[in-house]
SEMINU-73028 format. One record per atom (N, C-alpha, C): atom name; x, y, z. Coordinates in steps of 0.02 Angstrom, whole numbers, plus 32768, in hexadecimal, padded with zeros to 4 digits. Layout:
N
@site:CA, east:X, north:Y, up:Z
...
This chain:
198
@site:N, east:467D, north:C479, up:7959
@site:CA, east:468C, north:C46D, up:79A0
@site:C, east:464C, north:C469, up:79C9
@site:N, east:461E, north:C49A, up:79BD
@site:CA, east:45DF, north:C49A, up:79E2
@site:C, east:45B7, north:C45C, up:79D3
@site:N, east:45B7, north:C446, up:7994
@site:CA, east:4591, north:C40B, up:7982
@site:C, east:45AB, north:C3CE, up:79A8
@site:N, east:45ED, north:C3C8, up:79AE
@site:CA, east:460B, north:C390, up:79D3
@site:C, east:45F9, north:C394, up:7A1D
@site:N, east:45FC, north:C3CF, up:7A3A
@site:CA, east:45EB, north:C3D8, up:7A81
@site:C, east:45A3, north:C3C5, up:7A8D
@site:N, east:4576, north:C3D9, up:7A5E
@site:CA, east:452F, north:C3C8, up:7A65
@site:C, east:4524, north:C37D, up:7A63
@site:N, east:454B, north:C35A, up:7A39
@site:CA, east:4543, north:C312, up:7A31
@site:C, east:4568, north:C2E9, up:7A66
@site:N, east:4596, north:C307, up:7A8A
@site:CA, east:45C2, north:C2E2, up:7AB6
@site:C, east:459E, north:C2B5, up:7AE8
@site:N, east:456A, north:C2CD, up:7B0C
@site:CA, east:4547, north:C2A0, up:7B3B
@site:C, east:452B, north:C262, up:7B19
@site:N, east:450F, north:C26B, up:7ADC
@site:CA, east:44F3, north:C231, up:7AB9
@site:C, east:452A, north:C201, up:7AA3
@site:N, east:4563, north:C21D, up:7A8D
@site:CA, east:459B, north:C1F2, up:7A79
@site:C, east:45B5, north:C1CA, up:7AB5
@site:N, east:45BA, north:C1EB, up:7AEF
@site:CA, east:45D0, north:C1C9, up:7B2C
@site:C, east:459E, north:C193, up:7B3F
@site:N, east:455D, north:C1A2, up:7B3D
@site:CA, east:4529, north:C172, up:7B4B
@site:C, east:4530, north:C135, up:7B1E
@site:N, east:4537, north:C141, up:7ADD
@site:CA, east:453E, north:C10B, up:7AAC
@site:C, east:457C, north:C0E1, up:7ABA
@site:N, east:45B4, north:C102, up:7AC8
@site:CA, east:45F3, north:C0DF, up:7AD3
@site:C, east:45F0, north:C0B3, up:7B12
@site:N, east:45D6, north:C0CE, up:7B48
@site:CA, east:45D1, north:C0A8, up:7B87
@site:C, east:45A3, north:C06C, up:7B7E
@site:N, east:456B, north:C077, up:7B5B
@site:CA, east:453C, north:C03F, up:7B52
@site:C, east:455C, north:C008, up:7B27
@site:N, east:457E, north:C01B, up:7AF1
@site:CA, east:459C, north:BFE9, up:7AC5
@site:C, east:45D5, north:BFC4, up:7AE7
@site:N, east:45F9, north:BFE5, up:7B14
@site:CA, east:4631, north:BFC4, up:7B36
@site:C, east:4619, north:BF97, up:7B6F
@site:N, east:45E2, north:BFA9, up:7B8F
@site:CA, east:45CC, north:BF84, up:7BCB
@site:C, east:458B, north:BF5F, up:7BC1
@site:N, east:4561, north:BF76, up:7B93
@site:CA, east:451F, north:BF58, up:7B8B
@site:C, east:44F0, north:BF69, up:7BC5
@site:N, east:4504, north:BF98, up:7BEF
@site:CA, east:44DF, north:BFAA, up:7C2B
@site:C, east:44BB, north:BFED, up:7C20
@site:N, east:4479, north:BFEA, up:7C19
@site:CA, east:4452, north:C027, up:7C0A
@site:C, east:4454, north:C058, up:7C45
@site:N, east:4453, north:C03C, up:7C82
@site:CA, east:4453, north:C068, up:7CBD
@site:C, east:4495, north:C08E, up:7CC3
@site:N, east:44CC, north:C06B, up:7CB5
@site:CA, east:450D, north:C08C, up:7CB8
@site:C, east:4512, north:C0C1, up:7C81
@site:N, east:44F7, north:C0B1, up:7C47
@site:CA, east:44F7, north:C0E2, up:7C10
@site:C, east:44CC, north:C11F, up:7C22
@site:N, east:4496, north:C113, up:7C47
@site:CA, east:446B, north:C14A, up:7C5D
@site:C, east:4491, north:C177, up:7C8E
@site:N, east:44B5, north:C159, up:7CBC
@site:CA, east:44DE, north:C180, up:7CEB
@site:C, east:4511, north:C1AA, up:7CC5
@site:N, east:452E, north:C18C, up:7C92
@site:CA, east:4562, north:C1AF, up:7C6B
@site:C, east:4546, north:C1EB, up:7C46
@site:N, east:4509, north:C1E3, up:7C2A
@site:CA, east:44ED, north:C21C, up:7C04
@site:C, east:44D7, north:C253, up:7C34
@site:N, east:44C1, north:C241, up:7C70
@site:CA, east:44AF, north:C273, up:7CA2
@site:C, east:44ED, north:C29B, up:7CB7
@site:N, east:4524, north:C278, up:7CC3
@site:CA, east:4562, north:C299, up:7CD6
@site:C, east:457D, north:C2C4, up:7C9D
@site:N, east:457B, north:C2A9, up:7C60
@site:CA, east:4595, north:C2CE, up:7C26
@site:C, east:456C, north:C30D, up:7C18
@site:N, east:452A, north:C308, up:7C22
@site:CA, east:44FF, north:C342, up:7C17
@site:C, east:450E, north:C378, up:7C4B
@site:N, east:451A, north:C363, up:7C89
@site:CA, east:452D, north:C394, up:7CBD
@site:C, east:456E, north:C3B8, up:7CAB
@site:N, east:459F, north:C392, up:7C91
@site:CA, east:45DD, north:C3B1, up:7C7C
@site:C, east:45D3, north:C3DF, up:7C40
@site:N, east:45A6, north:C3CB, up:7C13
@site:CA, east:4596, north:C3F4, up:7BD9
@site:C, east:4578, north:C437, up:7BEE
@site:N, east:454A, north:C435, up:7C1F
@site:CA, east:452C, north:C473, up:7C38
@site:C, east:4561, north:C4A0, up:7C58
@site:N, east:458E, north:C481, up:7C7F
@site:CA, east:45C3, north:C4A7, up:7CA0
@site:C, east:45F2, north:C4C7, up:7C6D
@site:N, east:4603, north:C4A1, up:7C3A
@site:CA, east:462F, north:C4BB, up:7C05
@site:C, east:460F, north:C4F7, up:7BE2
@site:N, east:45CE, north:C4EF, up:7BD1
@site:CA, east:45AA, north:C525, up:7BAF
@site:C, east:45A8, north:C564, up:7BDA
@site:N, east:459D, north:C55C, up:7C1B
@site:CA, east:4599, north:C595, up:7C47
@site:C, east:45DC, north:C5B9, up:7C4E
@site:N, east:4610, north:C593, up:7C5A
@site:CA, east:4652, north:C5B1, up:7C65
@site:C, east:4670, north:C5CD, up:7C24
@site:N, east:465E, north:C5AF, up:7BEB
@site:CA, east:4679, north:C5C5, up:7BAC
@site:C, east:4651, north:C601, up:7B90
@site:N, east:460F, north:C5FF, up:7B96
@site:CA, east:45E5, north:C632, up:7B76
@site:C, east:45BC, north:C65B, up:7BA8
@site:N, east:45BE, north:C648, up:7BE7
@site:CA, east:4597, north:C669, up:7C1B
@site:C, east:454C, north:C666, up:7C0D
@site:N, east:4537, north:C632, up:7BEA
@site:CA, east:44EF, north:C627, up:7BDF
@site:C, east:44E5, north:C5DE, up:7BCB
@site:N, east:44A8, north:C5C7, up:7BD5
@site:CA, east:4494, north:C583, up:7BC0
@site:C, east:4455, north:C58B, up:7B96
@site:N, east:4457, north:C56F, up:7B5A
@site:CA, east:441F, north:C576, up:7B2D
@site:C, east:43E0, north:C557, up:7B4B
@site:N, east:43A7, north:C575, up:7B3D
@site:CA, east:4368, north:C55E, up:7B5B
@site:C, east:4359, north:C516, up:7B49
@site:N, east:4366, north:C503, up:7B0B
@site:CA, east:4357, north:C4BF, up:7AF6
@site:C, east:4382, north:C48D, up:7B1C
@site:N, east:43BF, north:C4A1, up:7B2D
@site:CA, east:43EB, north:C475, up:7B54
@site:C, east:43D2, north:C46E, up:7B9C
@site:N, east:43B7, north:C4A4, up:7BB7
@site:CA, east:439A, north:C4A0, up:7BFA
@site:C, east:435E, north:C472, up:7BFC
@site:N, east:4333, north:C478, up:7BC9
@site:CA, east:42F8, north:C44D, up:7BC6
@site:C, east:430C, north:C404, up:7BBE
@site:N, east:433C, north:C3F8, up:7B91
@site:CA, east:4354, north:C3B4, up:7B86
@site:C, east:4374, north:C397, up:7BC5
@site:N, east:439C, north:C3BF, up:7BE7
@site:CA, east:43BD, north:C3A8, up:7C24
@site:C, east:438A, north:C39A, up:7C5B
@site:N, east:4356, north:C3C4, up:7C5F
@site:CA, east:4321, north:C3B9, up:7C90
@site:C, east:42FC, north:C378, up:7C84
@site:N, east:42EA, north:C36B, up:7C45
@site:CA, east:42C9, north:C32C, up:7C33
@site:C, east:42F6, north:C2F1, up:7C41
@site:N, east:4336, north:C2F9, up:7C30
@site:CA, east:4365, north:C2C3, up:7C3C
@site:C, east:436C, north:C2B3, up:7C86
@site:N, east:436F, north:C2E7, up:7CB0
@site:CA, east:4375, north:C2DC, up:7CF8
@site:C, east:4339, north:C2B6, up:7D14
@site:N, east:42FC, north:C2CA, up:7CFD
@site:CA, east:42BF, north:C2AA, up:7D16
@site:C, east:42B9, north:C263, up:7CFC
@site:N, east:42BD, north:C25B, up:7CBA
@site:CA, east:42B2, north:C219, up:7C9B
@site:C, east:42EE, north:C1EB, up:7CA7
@site:N, east:432A, north:C207, up:7CA7
@site:CA, east:4364, north:C1DE, up:7CB7
@site:C, east:4362, north:C1C6, up:7D00
@site:N, east:434C, north:C1F3, up:7D2C
@site:CA, east:4345, north:C1E0, up:7D72
@site:C, east:4311, north:C1A9, up:7D7C
@site:N, east:42DA, north:C1AD, up:7D56
@site:CA, east:42A7, north:C179, up:7D5A
@site:C, east:42BF, north:C137, up:7D3E
@site:N, east:42E8, north:C13B, up:7D09
@site:CA, east:4306, north:C0FF, up:7CED
@site:C, east:4331, north:C0DB, up:7D21
@site:N, east:4359, north:C101, up:7D45
@site:CA, east:4384, north:C0E4, up:7D79
@site:C, east:435A, north:C0CA, up:7DB4
@site:N, east:4328, north:C0F0, up:7DC7
@site:CA, east:42FF, north:C0DE, up:7E01
@site:C, east:42D7, north:C09E, up:7DF5
@site:N, east:42BA, north:C099, up:7DBA
@site:CA, east:428E, north:C060, up:7DAB
@site:C, east:42B0, north:C02A, up:7D80
@site:N, east:42F0, north:C035, up:7D6F
@site:CA, east:4315, north:C006, up:7D46
@site:C, east:42EE, north:BFF6, up:7D06
@site:N, east:42D8, north:C02B, up:7CE4
@site:CA, east:42AE, north:C024, up:7CA8
@site:C, east:42C6, north:C055, up:7C73
@site:N, east:42E0, north:C03B, up:7C3C
@site:CA, east:42FC, north:C066, up:7C08
@site:C, east:42C6, north:C08F, up:7BE4
@site:N, east:4287, north:C07B, up:7BE9
@site:CA, east:4251, north:C09D, up:7BC4
@site:C, east:424D, north:C0E7, up:7BD5
@site:N, east:425B, north:C0F8, up:7C14
@site:CA, east:4256, north:C13F, up:7C28
@site:C, east:4286, north:C16A, up:7C00
@site:N, east:42C5, north:C154, up:7BFB
@site:CA, east:42F6, north:C17B, up:7BD5
@site:C, east:42E8, north:C179, up:7B8B
@site:N, east:42CC, north:C142, up:7B73
@site:CA, east:42BC, north:C13D, up:7B2C
@site:C, east:4285, north:C16E, up:7B17
@site:N, east:425C, north:C181, up:7B46
@site:CA, east:4228, north:C1B3, up:7B37
@site:C, east:4244, north:C1FA, up:7B32
@site:N, east:427E, north:C205, up:7B4D
@site:CA, east:4299, north:C24A, up:7B52
@site:C, east:429E, north:C26D, up:7B0F
@site:N, east:42BB, north:C24E, up:7ADA
@site:CA, east:42BF, north:C272, up:7A9A
@site:C, east:427A, north:C285, up:7A7F
@site:N, east:4249, north:C257, up:7A86
@site:CA, east:4206, north:C264, up:7A6D
@site:C, east:41E6, north:C29F, up:7A91
@site:N, east:41EA, north:C2A0, up:7AD3
@site:CA, east:41CD, north:C2D7, up:7AF9
@site:C, east:41EE, north:C319, up:7AE5
@site:N, east:4231, north:C319, up:7ADE
@site:CA, east:4255, north:C355, up:7ACC
@site:C, east:423F, north:C36E, up:7A87
@site:N, east:423B, north:C33F, up:7A56
@site:CA, east:4227, north:C353, up:7A12
@site:C, east:41E0, north:C36E, up:7A12
@site:N, east:41B4, north:C34F, up:7A38
@site:CA, east:416E, north:C366, up:7A38
@site:C, east:4166, north:C3A9, up:7A5B
@site:N, east:418C, north:C3B4, up:7A90
@site:CA, east:418B, north:C3F6, up:7AB2
@site:C, east:41A4, north:C42C, up:7A81
@site:N, east:41DA, north:C41C, up:7A5E
@site:CA, east:41F4, north:C44B, up:7A2C
@site:C, east:41C1, north:C456, up:79F4
@site:N, east:41A0, north:C421, up:79E0
@site:CA, east:416E, north:C426, up:79AB
@site:C, east:4135, north:C454, up:79BE
@site:N, east:411D, north:C44D, up:79FC
@site:CA, east:40E7, north:C479, up:7A14
@site:C, east:40FE, north:C4C2, up:7A14
@site:N, east:413C, north:C4CE, up:7A2B
@site:CA, east:4157, north:C512, up:7A2B
@site:C, east:415C, north:C52E, up:79E4
@site:N, east:4172, north:C504, up:79B5
@site:CA, east:4177, north:C51A, up:796F
@site:C, east:4132, north:C52B, up:7954
@site:N, east:4100, north:C502, up:7962
@site:CA, east:40BC, north:C50E, up:7948
@site:C, east:409F, north:C54D, up:7966
@site:N, east:40A8, north:C557, up:79A7
@site:CA, east:408D, north:C594, up:79C8
@site:C, east:40AD, north:C5D2, up:79AA
@site:N, east:40EE, north:C5CE, up:799B
@site:CA, east:4112, north:C608, up:797F
@site:C, east:40F8, north:C61C, up:793B
@site:N, east:40D4, north:C5EE, up:7919
@site:CA, east:40B7, north:C5FE, up:78D8
@site:C, east:4083, north:C636, up:78DE
@site:N, east:4064, north:C63B, up:7919
@site:CA, east:402E, north:C66A, up:7923
@site:C, east:403D, north:C69F, up:7958
@site:N, east:407B, north:C69D, up:7972
@site:CA, east:408D, north:C6C9, up:79AA
@site:C, east:40CF, north:C6EC, up:799B
@site:N, east:40CF, north:C72D, up:7996
@site:CA, east:410D, north:C751, up:798B
@site:C, east:4118, north:C762, up:7942
@site:N, east:4147, north:C78E, up:7936
@site:CA, east:4155, north:C7A5, up:78F2
@site:C, east:4179, north:C76F, up:78C9
@site:N, east:41A3, north:C747, up:78EA
@site:CA, east:41C9, north:C713, up:78C8
@site:C, east:41BD, north:C6D0, up:78EA
@site:N, east:41B2, north:C69C, up:78C2
@site:CA, east:41AB, north:C65A, up:78E0
@site:C, east:41F0, north:C63F, up:78F5
@site:N, east:41EF, north:C608, up:7919
@site:CA, east:422E, north:C5ED, up:7934
@site:C, east:425E, north:C5D6, up:78FD
@site:N, east:4243, north:C5BB, up:78C8
@site:CA, east:426E, north:C5A4, up:7891
@site:C, east:4292, north:C5DF, up:7872
@site:N, east:426F, north:C616, up:7867
@site:CA, east:428E, north:C652, up:784A
@site:C, east:42C5, north:C66C, up:7878
@site:N, east:42B6, north:C672, up:78B8
@site:CA, east:42E8, north:C68B, up:78E7
@site:C, east:4325, north:C65E, up:78EA
@site:N, east:4319, north:C61C, up:78EA
@site:CA, east:4351, north:C5ED, up:78EF
@site:C, east:437C, north:C5EE, up:78B1
@site:N, east:435C, north:C5EC, up:7876
@site:CA, east:4383, north:C5E9, up:7838
@site:C, east:43A6, north:C62B, up:782A
@site:N, east:4386, north:C663, up:7839
@site:CA, east:43A7, north:C6A3, up:7830
@site:C, east:43E5, north:C6A8, up:785C
@site:N, east:43DF, north:C68F, up:789A
@site:CA, east:4419, north:C68F, up:78C7
@site:C, east:4450, north:C662, up:78AE
@site:N, east:443D, north:C626, up:7895
@site:CA, east:446E, north:C5F7, up:787B
@site:C, east:4492, north:C614, up:783E
@site:N, east:446D, north:C630, up:7810
@site:CA, east:448C, north:C64C, up:77D4
@site:C, east:44B6, north:C68A, up:77E4
@site:N, east:449F, north:C6B1, up:7814
@site:CA, east:44C5, north:C6EC, up:7828
@site:C, east:4509, north:C6D7, up:7844
@site:N, east:450A, north:C6A2, up:786C
@site:CA, east:4549, north:C68A, up:7888
@site:C, east:4578, north:C671, up:7852
@site:N, east:455C, north:C65F, up:7818
@site:CA, east:4585, north:C649, up:77DF
@site:C, east:4592, north:C681, up:77AD
@site:N, east:4580, north:C6BF, up:77C1
@site:CA, east:458A, north:C6FA, up:7797
@site:C, east:4565, north:C6F5, up:7754
@site:N, east:4529, north:C6DB, up:7757
@site:CA, east:44FF, north:C6D6, up:771B
@site:C, east:44C6, north:C707, up:7721
@site:N, east:44BE, north:C731, up:76ED
@site:CA, east:448A, north:C764, up:76ED
@site:C, east:444F, north:C74E, up:76C3
@site:N, east:4413, north:C754, up:76DF
@site:CA, east:43D6, north:C744, up:76BB
@site:C, east:43B5, north:C784, up:76A2
@site:N, east:439B, north:C781, up:7665
@site:CA, east:436E, north:C7B5, up:764D
@site:C, east:432A, north:C7A9, up:766C
@site:N, east:42FA, north:C7D4, up:7660
@site:CA, east:42B8, north:C7CE, up:7680
@site:C, east:4297, north:C78C, up:766F
@site:N, east:4291, north:C762, up:76A2
@site:CA, east:4270, north:C721, up:7699
@site:C, east:4225, north:C72A, up:76A9
@site:N, east:41F9, north:C715, up:767D
@site:CA, east:41B1, north:C71E, up:7689
@site:C, east:419A, north:C6FB, up:76C9
@site:N, east:416B, north:C71A, up:76EB
@site:CA, east:4150, north:C6FD, up:7728
@site:C, east:4132, north:C6B8, up:771B
@site:N, east:4113, north:C6B0, up:76E1
@site:CA, east:40F5, north:C66F, up:76D1
@site:C, east:4129, north:C638, up:76CE
@site:N, east:4165, north:C649, up:76B6
@site:CA, east:419C, north:C618, up:76B4
@site:C, east:41B1, north:C603, up:76FA
@site:N, east:41B9, north:C635, up:7726
@site:CA, east:41CB, north:C625, up:776B
@site:C, east:4195, north:C5FB, up:778C
@site:N, east:4156, north:C60A, up:777E
@site:CA, east:411F, north:C5E4, up:779D
@site:C, east:411F, north:C59C, up:7784
@site:N, east:412C, north:C592, up:7744
@site:CA, east:412F, north:C54E, up:7729
@site:C, east:4168, north:C527, up:7749
@site:N, east:41A2, north:C548, up:774F
@site:CA, east:41DB, north:C527, up:776E
@site:C, east:41CD, north:C517, up:77B7
@site:N, east:41AC, north:C544, up:77D9
@site:CA, east:419C, north:C53A, up:781F
@site:C, east:416D, north:C4FE, up:7828
@site:N, east:413B, north:C4F9, up:77FD
@site:CA, east:410D, north:C4C0, up:7802
@site:C, east:4130, north:C47E, up:77F0
@site:N, east:4160, north:C481, up:77C3
@site:CA, east:4185, north:C444, up:77B3
@site:C, east:41B0, north:C42E, up:77EE
@site:N, east:41CA, north:C45E, up:7814
@site:CA, east:41F0, north:C44D, up:7851
@site:C, east:41C2, north:C42C, up:7884
@site:N, east:4186, north:C448, up:788C
@site:CA, east:4155, north:C42A, up:78B9
@site:C, east:4146, north:C3E2, up:78A5
@site:N, east:4139, north:C3D8, up:7865
@site:CA, east:412B, north:C394, up:784D
@site:C, east:4165, north:C365, up:7858
@site:N, east:41A1, north:C37D, up:784C
@site:CA, east:41DC, north:C354, up:7856
@site:C, east:41E4, north:C340, up:789F
@site:N, east:41DC, north:C36F, up:78CD
@site:CA, east:41E4, north:C361, up:7914
@site:C, east:41AF, north:C32F, up:792C
@site:N, east:4172, north:C337, up:7913
@site:CA, east:413D, north:C308, up:7926
@site:C, east:414C, north:C2C2, up:790C
@site:N, east:4164, north:C2BE, up:78CE
@site:CA, east:4171, north:C27D, up:78AF
@site:C, east:41AD, north:C25A, up:78CF
@site:N, east:41E2, north:C280, up:78DD
@site:CA, east:421D, north:C261, up:78F9
@site:C, east:4211, north:C24A, up:7941
@site:N, east:41E4, north:C26C, up:7964
@site:CA, east:41D1, north:C255, up:79A6
@site:C, east:41AF, north:C212, up:79A3
@site:N, east:4183, north:C209, up:7972
@site:CA, east:4161, north:C1C9, up:7968
@site:C, east:4193, north:C193, up:7954
@site:N, east:41C2, north:C1A5, up:7928
@site:CA, east:41F4, north:C175, up:7911
@site:C, east:421E, north:C15C, up:794B
@site:N, east:4230, north:C188, up:7979
@site:CA, east:4257, north:C174, up:79B3
@site:C, east:4231, north:C140, up:79DD
@site:N, east:41F1, north:C14B, up:79E8
@site:CA, east:41CA, north:C11A, up:7A0F
@site:C, east:41C2, north:C0D9, up:79E9
@site:N, east:41BB, north:C0DD, up:79A8
@site:CA, east:41B4, north:C09F, up:7980
@site:C, east:41F2, north:C074, up:7987
@site:N, east:422C, north:C092, up:7981
@site:CA, east:426B, north:C06C, up:7988
@site:C, east:4272, north:C052, up:79CF
@site:N, east:4261, north:C07B, up:7A01
@site:CA, east:4268, north:C067, up:7A47
@site:C, east:423E, north:C02A, up:7A58
@site:N, east:4201, north:C026, up:7A3C
@site:CA, east:41D3, north:BFF1, up:7A4E
@site:C, east:41D2, north:BFB6, up:7A1E
@site:N, east:41EB, north:BFC1, up:79E1
@site:CA, east:41E9, north:BF8B, up:79B0
@site:C, east:422C, north:BF69, up:79A5
@site:N, east:4262, north:BF86, up:79BE
@site:CA, east:42A4, north:BF6A, up:79B4
@site:C, east:42C6, north:BF61, up:79F7
@site:N, east:4301, north:BF44, up:79F5
@site:CA, east:4326, north:BF36, up:7A33
@site:C, east:4341, north:BF76, up:7A52
@site:N, east:4354, north:BF71, up:7A91
@site:CA, east:4373, north:BFA9, up:7AB4
@site:C, east:43B2, north:BFC1, up:7A91
@site:N, east:43DA, north:BF91, up:7A7A
@site:CA, east:4418, north:BFA2, up:7A57
@site:C, east:440A, north:BFC7, up:7A15
@site:N, east:43D5, north:BFB1, up:79F2
@site:CA, east:43C3, north:BFD2, up:79B3
@site:C, east:43AD, north:C01A, up:79C0
@site:N, east:4389, north:C025, up:79F8
@site:CA, east:4374, north:C069, up:7A08
@site:C, east:43B0, north:C095, up:7A18
@site:N, east:43E2, north:C07A, up:7A3C
@site:CA, east:441F, north:C0A1, up:7A4B
@site:C, east:4442, north:C0B5, up:7A0A
@site:N, east:4445, north:C088, up:79D9
@site:CA, east:4462, north:C099, up:7999
@site:C, east:443A, north:C0D0, up:7976
@site:N, east:43F8, north:C0C9, up:7979
@site:CA, east:43CC, north:C0F9, up:7959
@site:C, east:43D2, north:C13E, up:7979
@site:N, east:43DB, north:C13F, up:79BB
@site:CA, east:43E0, north:C17E, up:79DF
@site:C, east:441B, north:C1A7, up:79C7
@site:N, east:4454, north:C186, up:79BC
@site:CA, east:448F, north:C1AB, up:79A6
@site:C, east:448F, north:C1B6, up:795A
@site:N, east:4488, north:C180, up:7934
@site:CA, east:4491, north:C185, up:78EC
@site:C, east:4450, north:C198, up:78C8
@site:N, east:4419, north:C179, up:78DC
@site:CA, east:43DA, north:C186, up:78BA
@site:C, east:43C0, north:C1CC, up:78C5
@site:N, east:43B5, north:C1DE, up:7904
@site:CA, east:4399, north:C220, up:7913
@site:C, east:43C7, north:C258, up:78FC
@site:N, east:4408, north:C24F, up:7908
@site:CA, east:4438, north:C283, up:78F3
@site:C, east:443B, north:C28A, up:78A8
@site:N, east:443F, north:C252, up:7885
@site:CA, east:4444, north:C253, up:783C
@site:C, east:4406, north:C270, up:781C
@site:N, east:43CB, north:C25A, up:7833
@site:CA, east:438C, north:C273, up:7817
@site:C, east:4386, north:C2BE, up:7822
@site:N, east:439A, north:C2D5, up:785D
@site:CA, east:4395, north:C31C, up:786C
@site:C, east:43C3, north:C345, up:7840
@site:N, east:4400, north:C32D, up:7834
@site:CA, east:442F, north:C351, up:7809
@site:C, east:4415, north:C356, up:77C2
@site:N, east:43FA, north:C31E, up:77A8
@site:CA, east:43DE, north:C31F, up:7764
@site:C, east:43A4, north:C34F, up:775F
@site:N, east:4379, north:C34F, up:7792
@site:CA, east:433F, north:C37D, up:7792
@site:C, east:4356, north:C3C5, up:7795
@site:N, east:4389, north:C3D5, up:77BD
@site:CA, east:43A2, north:C419, up:77C2
@site:C, east:43BC, north:C432, up:777E
@site:N, east:43DF, north:C406, up:775A
@site:CA, east:43F8, north:C419, up:7718
@site:C, east:43BE, north:C427, up:76E9
@site:N, east:438B, north:C3FB, up:76EB
@site:CA, east:4350, north:C403, up:76C0
@site:C, east:432A, north:C442, up:76D3
@site:N, east:432B, north:C454, up:7713
@site:CA, east:4307, north:C48F, up:772B
@site:C, east:4327, north:C4D0, up:7711
@site:N, east:4369, north:C4D0, up:770D
@site:CA, east:438D, north:C50C, up:76F8
@site:C, east:438C, north:C516, up:76AC
@site:N, east:4387, north:C4DF, up:7687
@site:CA, east:438B, north:C4E3, up:763E
@site:C, east:4359, north:C514, up:761E
@site:N, east:4319, north:C517, up:7634
@site:CA, east:42EB, north:C547, up:7616
@site:C, east:4300, north:C590, up:7620
@site:N, east:432C, north:C59D, up:7650
@site:CA, east:4341, north:C5E1, up:765D
@site:C, east:437A, north:C5F7, up:762F
@site:N, east:4397, north:C5C8, up:760A
@site:CA, east:43D1, north:C5D9, up:75E0
@site:C, east:43C0, north:C60E, up:75AC
@site:N, east:4382, north:C60E, up:7594
@site:CA, east:436F, north:C640, up:7561
@site:C, east:436D, north:C686, up:757D
@site:N, east:436B, north:C68D, up:75BF
@site:CA, east:4369, north:C6CF, up:75DF
@site:C, east:43AD, north:C6E5, up:75F8
@site:N, east:43E0, north:C6BD, up:75EB
@site:CA, east:4424, north:C6D1, up:75FD
@site:C, east:4442, north:C6FA, up:75C5
@site:N, east:446A, north:C72C, up:75D6
@site:CA, east:448C, north:C753, up:75A3
@site:C, east:44B6, north:C724, up:7579
@site:N, east:44B7, north:C72F, up:7538
@site:CA, east:44DC, north:C703, up:750B
@site:C, east:4525, north:C6FF, up:751D
@site:N, east:4542, north:C737, up:7534
@site:CA, east:4589, north:C738, up:7547
@site:C, east:4594, north:C70D, up:7585
@site:N, east:4562, north:C70A, up:75B1
@site:CA, east:456B, north:C6E7, up:75F0
@site:C, east:4569, north:C69C, up:75E8
@site:N, east:454F, north:C684, up:75B0
@site:CA, east:454E, north:C63C, up:75A6
@site:C, east:4595, north:C621, up:759D
@site:N, east:45C2, north:C64E, up:758B
@site:CA, east:4608, north:C639, up:7585
@site:C, east:4635, north:C65E, up:75B5
@site:N, east:461E, north:C69B, up:75CA
@site:CA, east:4648, north:C6C3, up:75F7
@site:C, east:461C, north:C6E3, up:762C
@site:N, east:461F, north:C6CA, up:766B
@site:CA, east:45F4, north:C6E4, up:76A0
@site:C, east:45FE, north:C72E, up:76AB
@site:N, east:45C9, north:C751, up:76BE
@site:CA, east:45CC, north:C798, up:76D0
@site:C, east:45A8, north:C7A2, up:7711
@site:N, east:45B1, north:C7DE, up:772D
@site:CA, east:4591, north:C7ED, up:776E
@site:C, east:4547, north:C7FB, up:7763
@site:N, east:451D, north:C7E0, up:778F
@site:CA, east:44D5, north:C7EB, up:778A
@site:C, east:44C2, north:C832, up:779B
@site:N, east:4496, north:C84D, up:7774
@site:CA, east:4477, north:C88D, up:7786
@site:C, east:443A, north:C87C, up:77B1
@site:N, east:443C, north:C88B, up:77F1
@site:CA, east:4408, north:C876, up:781F
@site:C, east:43C6, north:C89A, up:7813
@site:N, east:43C6, north:C8CE, up:77EA
@site:CA, east:4388, north:C8F1, up:77DA
@site:C, east:435F, north:C8CA, up:77A7
@site:N, east:437F, north:C899, up:7785
@site:CA, east:435B, north:C874, up:7752
@site:C, east:433E, north:C836, up:7772
@site:N, east:4305, north:C821, up:775B
@site:CA, east:42E4, north:C7E5, up:7774
@site:C, east:42D7, north:C7B5, up:7739
């Protein structure tokens, strides 16, 4: 359900663009859908995730500039800027704090799925964290390549199917090295995480 809610503004953007061929109208639709997404998150959970706030802020600025100057390039830069901001945060976390961002994120994700990890070496978390940084840097470049080397319509397709698909595949690949640290019973039967274990 959360995955669908997260994707909803992009799906609406894609649908409006494909039905009308109007990038500006699609931009208005994603701005409105993102506003509704923020409202839903607040009323449902009484909080809005930080990454969603950053994404919505970038969307408001770059989407507004797209409408003001009638230029799709502003909105096309938004995924790249977001990925690169996230990449910088991931890299900084490698040297700041007890746990890097990748460790905190994956431990939270696995905990929500009732998967318990045995002690994962710090070197493993650091390697995974650096791979996330590399991925975010590369996918930001890929977004600009598609935006400037292909048609507007091709970029809209890439935004929904390409970026989403690549990210899902990367997330699966990112979790796979952690399987050796999962309790053998949990690979078939989830258990509650012991939060004292890292």
